[in-house]
N, C-alpha and C positions, 0 to 999 in steps of 0.2 A: 183876173186873167181871162181874156177871151177864150173861147173854146179851143183848147189845144187839140191839134190833130196828132194821133198816136197810132202807129202801126205796130202791132205786136205779132211776132211769129212764135207760135207755141208748138213745141215738139215734145212728144212723150216717147221714152225709150225703155226697153226692158219688158220682162214678162209681167210681173206683178203690178206694174205701173199703169196698166190699162184702167185701174180704178180712178185714176185722176180725171179722166174725161167724164166720168159719171159724177164725181164730186164737184168739179168746176170745169165746164167745157171751155174751149178756147174763146168763145164769145164772152164769157163771164170775165175771164182774165183780162181781155181787151177792155171791157167796161170798167173793171176795178182799177186797172193801171191808168186808164184815162182819167178816172175820178181822182186818183191820187196825184197824178201830174198836175191837174187843175189846182188841187189843193196846195201843192208845193210851189207852184208858179215859177218854175225855172226860167231864166232869161238867157238860155244858151242859143236859141234859134230866133233869128229876126223874123221868120215867117211863122213861128209858133208851131212847127211841125217836128215831130219826133219819131224815132223808131227804136225798137229793141227786140231782142230775142230772149225767150223764156223756154228753158228746157228742163224737163223732169227726167231724172235718170236713177240709176241704182247706186248703191254704195261703192261698187266696183268701178263704175263710170266716173263718179266724182272723185274717188280716191286717185285715179289715174291723173285727172286734171290737177288735183291738189298736189300730187308728187311732181308733175311736170312744171307747174307754174309757181308753186309756193314751197317746193322742196320739203313738203310734209307728206310722208307716205302713209296716209290714213284717210278714211272718209271724213267729210265734214257735212254740215247741213246745207249751206248755201255758198256759192262763189259768185262774185261779181267781177266781170271783165269790162272795164270802162272803154267806151269808144273814144273818150277824150284822151288826147296825149299832149305833149309839151309843144307840138307844132300846131298852132291854130290854122284853121282853114281860112282862105281869103274871103273877105266879106261877100264878094260876088257869088262865090260857091255856096256859102252859108244861106244866102238869100234865095237859092234856087233849088235846094234839096232838103229833105228832112234831116234833122240832126240825129246822128246815130248815138244813142246813149250807151249802148253796148249789149253785153250778154249776161243773163242770169241763169245759173244752173243750180237745180235743187235736187237733193237726194230724197226721194220718197221714203226710202227705208229708214234713214236717219230721222226724217220728219215724223214717221210713225212711232218710233221709239220715244221721241221727245213729247208728242202729244199724249202718249200713254203715261209717261212719267209726270206730266203737268196737269192732266185731267181735262183736256179739251179735245175737240174733234180734229181729224186729219185736215179737213178744209180749213179750220182756223189756223193750224200750224203752217200749212203751205202758204196761206195768205200773209201770215206773220213773217215768214222767211222771204217771200217775194217783196213785201214792203221794206224789210231790212235791206235786201239786195238793191232795191230801187234807190234807197237813200244813199247807199254807197256809190252807185252810179252818178248821183248828183253831188258827190263830194263829201258827204257826211262820213265821219269816222268816230271810233270810240277808243282812243288810246288811254282813257282813264274812266274812273267810276262816274264822274259828273257828265262826261259826254255820252257815255253808254246809257245813263238814266235819261238824258235828253233825247237820245235816239229811240229808246224804248217808249217814251212818252209820245213821240211823234208817230211811231208805229201803231200805238193804241189809237191815236186820232185818225190815222189812215184807215185802220180796220173799222172804226165806228162809222166812218163815212160811207162804208158799203154794207153796213148793218151787221158787222161781226164784232165779237168782243171775246176777251180771254178772261178766265177766272182771275180774281185779284191776286192770288198767290202765284200765278204764272209770270215768270220773267220780271221779278222784282229785283232791282239793283240793291246790293247789299250796302248798308251804310255803316260807317265806323263808329 
């Protein structure tokens, strides 16, 4: 894939979340997501230009979104809101503007609990969740163990491409 253009808007909300900027500043997220997009080589944009929004929030912030959009009144780690819908844009429009992949929202509080439980850093957990969310924006899903395992394998590959890895025991799909 030729060098994909990617614009990432990074927003950090809440009090304790200021740590995110020190862990991985917006420029690093831009670089990582661009690297991952090149590796995944989507064909959604004829001009190979994409944009997405990445927001770091609190458990309260993500719980409100989870309640409003998924009818689940509880926090979660990452939510993906795809910019893709059932009505495709006309080819002339697609050829003139970046393709909006959508929005990723990550709870830093949930990420902190998960990295503590799995024995890796907050940076690795946030990257893991961003990679997971990006895959969802590109149409990946995990309705069964086999597809979940495939998704986790791709996430590990994406993290490796930016010099990150997780312990072998973290996020291992259970086998029957």
